[in-house]
C-alpha positions as CSV (number, residue, x, y, z in Angstrom):
1,M,13.7,50.3,1.8
2,K,10.2,51.5,1.0
3,P,9.4,55.2,0.5
4,L,7.1,56.6,3.1
5,P,3.5,57.2,1.8
6,R,2.1,60.7,1.5
7,S,-0.2,60.0,4.4
8,F,2.8,59.8,6.7
9,Y,3.4,63.6,6.1
10,D,-0.3,64.6,6.1
11,R,-0.4,64.9,9.9
12,D,0.6,67.2,12.7
13,T,4.1,68.5,12.1
14,R,5.3,67.7,15.6
15,I,4.3,64.0,15.2
16,V,6.0,63.9,11.8
17,A,9.2,65.5,13.2
18,R,9.5,62.8,15.9
19,Q,8.6,59.9,13.6
20,L,11.1,60.9,10.9
21,L,13.8,60.0,13.3
22,G,15.3,56.6,12.3
23,K,14.0,56.9,8.7
24,Y,16.4,57.0,5.8
25,L,17.0,60.0,3.4
26,I,18.1,58.6,0.1
27,R,19.7,60.8,-2.6
28,K,20.1,59.2,-6.1
29,I,22.9,60.5,-8.3
30,G,23.1,58.6,-11.5
31,R,23.5,54.9,-10.4
32,K,24.9,55.9,-7.0
33,E,22.9,56.2,-3.8
34,L,23.8,58.3,-0.8
35,I,21.9,57.1,2.3
36,G,21.7,58.7,5.7
37,K,19.6,57.9,8.8
38,I,17.7,60.9,10.1
39,V,18.9,61.5,13.7
40,E,17.7,65.1,14.3
41,T,14.8,67.3,13.2
42,E,13.0,70.5,14.0
43,A,9.2,71.2,13.6
44,Y,8.0,74.5,12.1
45,L,4.3,75.3,12.4
46,E,2.0,77.8,10.6
47,S,1.3,79.5,13.9
48,D,5.0,79.6,14.9
49,P,6.7,83.1,14.8
50,A,10.0,81.3,13.9
51,S,8.4,79.7,10.8
52,H,8.7,81.1,7.2
53,S,5.0,80.5,7.0
54,Y,4.0,82.7,9.9
55,K,2.9,85.7,7.9
56,G,1.2,83.6,5.2
57,P,2.3,82.4,1.8
58,T,5.1,84.3,0.1
59,P,7.2,83.3,-2.9
60,R,9.7,81.7,-0.5
61,S,7.3,79.9,1.9
62,A,4.6,78.9,-0.7
63,P,5.8,75.2,-0.7
64,M,5.0,74.9,3.0
65,F,1.3,75.4,2.1
66,E,1.3,72.9,-0.7
67,E,0.9,69.1,-0.8
68,P,2.5,67.2,2.0
69,G,5.4,64.9,1.3
70,H,7.4,67.4,-0.8
71,A,10.6,69.1,-0.1
72,Y,10.9,72.8,1.0
73,V,14.5,73.9,0.3
74,Y,15.8,77.4,1.0
75,F,19.1,79.2,1.0
76,I,20.2,80.7,4.3
77,Y,23.0,82.9,5.6
78,G,24.3,83.4,2.1
79,N,26.1,80.0,2.0
80,H,24.0,76.9,2.5
81,Y,20.7,75.2,1.8
82,C,18.3,73.7,4.3
83,L,16.0,70.7,3.5
84,N,12.5,70.4,5.0
85,A,9.7,67.9,4.5
86,V,6.4,69.6,4.0
87,T,3.7,68.4,6.4
88,E,0.0,69.0,7.2
89,R,-2.8,69.1,4.6
90,S,-2.6,71.3,1.6
91,G,-3.5,74.9,2.6
92,K,-2.1,74.5,6.1
93,A,1.6,75.2,6.5
94,G,4.0,72.9,8.2
95,A,7.5,71.7,7.6
96,V,10.2,69.6,9.3
97,L,13.8,70.7,9.0
98,I,16.1,67.7,8.7
99,R,19.0,68.8,10.8
100,A,21.3,65.8,10.9
101,L,22.0,62.4,9.4
102,E,24.0,59.3,10.4
103,P,25.9,58.3,7.2
104,I,24.8,54.8,6.1
105,K,26.0,54.5,2.5
106,G,28.1,56.5,0.1
107,I,28.4,59.7,2.2
108,K,32.0,60.8,2.7
109,S,31.6,64.1,4.5
110,A,30.0,65.4,7.7
111,T,26.2,65.5,7.9
112,N,25.8,66.9,11.5
113,G,24.0,70.1,10.6
114,P,21.4,71.2,8.0
115,G,23.9,72.9,5.7
116,K,26.4,70.1,6.0
117,L,23.9,67.4,5.1
118,T,22.6,69.3,2.0
119,K,26.2,69.8,0.8
120,A,27.1,66.1,1.4
121,L,24.0,65.0,-0.5
122,Q,24.3,67.6,-3.2
123,I,20.9,69.1,-2.4
124,D,20.3,72.6,-3.7
125,K,17.4,74.9,-4.6
126,G,16.6,72.6,-7.6
127,F,15.1,70.2,-5.0
128,N,12.6,72.8,-3.8
129,R,9.1,71.1,-4.2
130,A,10.7,67.7,-5.1
131,D,8.4,64.8,-4.3
132,L,9.9,62.9,-1.4
133,I,7.8,59.8,-2.3
134,R,9.6,59.2,-5.6
135,G,12.5,60.6,-7.6
136,K,16.1,61.5,-6.9
137,L,15.4,62.4,-3.2
138,V,13.2,60.1,-1.1
139,V,12.5,59.4,2.6
140,A,12.1,55.7,3.3
141,S,11.4,53.4,6.2
142,G,14.2,51.1,7.2
143,K,14.7,48.5,9.9
144,T,12.7,48.9,13.0
145,E,14.9,50.0,15.9
146,R,14.3,51.2,19.4
147,F,15.8,54.5,20.6
148,I,15.0,57.3,23.0
149,V,13.8,60.6,21.5
150,T,15.0,63.8,23.2
151,A,12.9,67.0,22.8
152,T,14.6,70.4,23.3
153,T,14.6,73.9,22.0
154,R,15.4,74.7,18.4
155,I,18.8,76.0,17.4
156,G,19.7,79.4,15.9
157,I,16.4,81.1,16.3
158,T,15.3,84.0,18.5
159,K,11.5,84.0,18.0
160,A,9.6,81.2,19.9
161,S,13.0,80.1,21.1
162,K,11.6,78.3,24.2
163,S,9.4,75.9,22.2
164,K,10.6,72.3,22.5
165,L,10.3,71.5,18.8
166,R,13.7,70.0,18.1
167,F,13.9,66.2,18.3
168,Y,16.9,63.9,18.2
169,I,17.9,60.4,18.9
170,Q,19.5,60.4,22.3
171,N,23.2,59.4,22.4
172,S,23.6,59.7,18.6
173,P,27.1,61.0,17.9
174,F,25.8,62.5,14.6
175,V,23.4,65.2,16.0
176,S,24.4,68.8,15.2
177,V,24.6,70.1,18.8
178,K,24.5,67.9,21.9
């Protein structure tokens, strides 16, 4: 599996969110690899009231304004981390929340939710700004497959709650909420 190039992320966040579906998230821990196929994502745009970037860069949201193809990891609800892929050009904020994975290799616990997948892959704040092109956490292309993408409203937000910026592989049993 070949890591996605930086140019993959340097595009409209909505396009990246759709096209991350079916790609593989690979977490290297020593000699072991944990691999999951991305089956659910959510797009967060700079102009989006539900996005951390909406009011401009802050210490928390700064990674969203930086080079695309890096991770934006934050702690939420006082108990779990969320993993995002930074999109758009540097200076323009965008990020895709990776909501759910289909376990492919080495994953022994549930990954059907953003907090569950970061726990299963041992992803924490130390991965904030990690390069998703190389290192211990990468996103790679895999085999080409055909599937239907469903677009719906995002989960767990109140602002911009009617925006259809959540994408998932139709009929996947691994999505967080059907």
